[in-house]
C-alpha positions in Angstrom: 0.0 0.0 0.0 2.9 2.4 0.5 3.6 2.6 -3.2 0.0 3.7 -3.9 -0.4 6.0 -0.9 3.0 7.5 -0.5 5.5 7.0 2.3 3.1 6.5 5.1 2.8 3.1 6.6 -0.9 2.4 6.2 -2.3 -0.8 7.7 -5.8 -2.2 8.0 -5.6 -1.9 11.8 -5.3 1.9 11.4 -9.0 2.0 10.5 -11.9 1.4 13.0 -14.7 1.3 10.5 -15.4 0.8 6.8 -18.4 2.0 4.8 -18.8 0.9 1.2 -21.3 2.3 -1.2 -22.7 -0.6 -3.2 -26.1 -2.1 -4.1 -25.2 -5.6 -2.9 -24.0 -6.6 0.5 -22.0 -9.5 -1.0 -19.9 -7.0 -3.0 -19.1 -5.2 0.3 -17.9 -8.4 1.9 -15.7 -9.2 -1.2 -14.3 -5.7 -1.1 -13.5 -5.9 2.6 -11.8 -9.3 2.2 -9.8 -7.8 -0.7 -8.6 -5.1 1.6 -7.6 -7.8 4.2 -5.8 -9.8 1.5 -3.9 -6.8 0.3 -2.9 -6.0 3.9 -1.8 -9.6 4.4 0.3 -9.5 1.3 1.9 -6.2 2.5 2.6 -7.7 5.9 4.1 -10.8 4.3 6.7 -8.7 2.5 7.4 -6.8 5.8 7.8 -10.0 7.8 10.4 -11.3 5.4 12.6 -8.3 6.4 11.6 -8.2 10.0 9.7 -11.2 11.5 8.7 -9.1 14.6 6.3 -7.1 12.4 3.9 -10.0 11.9 0.2 -9.0 12.2 -1.2 -12.2 10.8 -0.7 -15.9 11.4 2.4 -17.2 9.7 0.6 -20.3 8.3 -2.1 -18.2 6.8 0.4 -15.9 5.1 2.4 -18.9 3.7 -0.8 -20.5 2.4 -1.8 -17.3 0.6 1.7 -16.7 -0.7 1.7 -20.2 -2.1 -1.4 -19.2 -4.0 0.3 -15.9 -5.1 -2.2 -13.9 -3.1 -4.9 -14.5 -5.7 -8.3 -13.1 -4.9 -10.3 -16.1 -6.0 -13.4 -17.9 -4.6 -11.3 -20.3 -2.5 -9.3 -17.4 -0.9 -12.5 -15.4 -0.3 -14.1 -18.4 1.4 -11.1 -19.0 3.6 -10.8 -15.3 4.6 -14.6 -15.0 5.3 -14.3 -17.9 7.8 -11.2 -16.5 9.5 -12.2 -12.8 9.6 -15.9 -13.1 10.1 -15.9 -11.3 13.5 -13.8 -8.4 12.1 -16.2 -8.2 9.1 -19.2 -8.0 11.5 -17.5 -5.4 13.7 -16.1 -3.1 11.0 -18.5 -3.4 8.1 -21.8 -5.2 8.5 -23.4 -2.4 10.6 -23.1 -0.1 7.6 -25.5 -2.5 5.7 -28.3 -2.5 8.2 -30.2 0.4 6.6 -30.2 -1.4 3.3 -31.7 -4.6 4.7 
């Protein structure tokens, strides 16, 4: 993310809440999981240089790295299972008005 957003060290944990504008809640979930996947990929490269910077489970990062951090259906399903509570805490509330 630093290449895209400058020299600041932006991480997913820097945000308390996410609100997406979309007509379908499934798209919101996919978008949020894509953010998590991008953050895991960034953290994976950081951990290679400094293992103490790990924010995610090492086995999860290795599994995703073996899949080249592809954002496919299998990856989405795995991330939804692992990060369901974070999804509910940080995103799902923004969809309540649409339901």
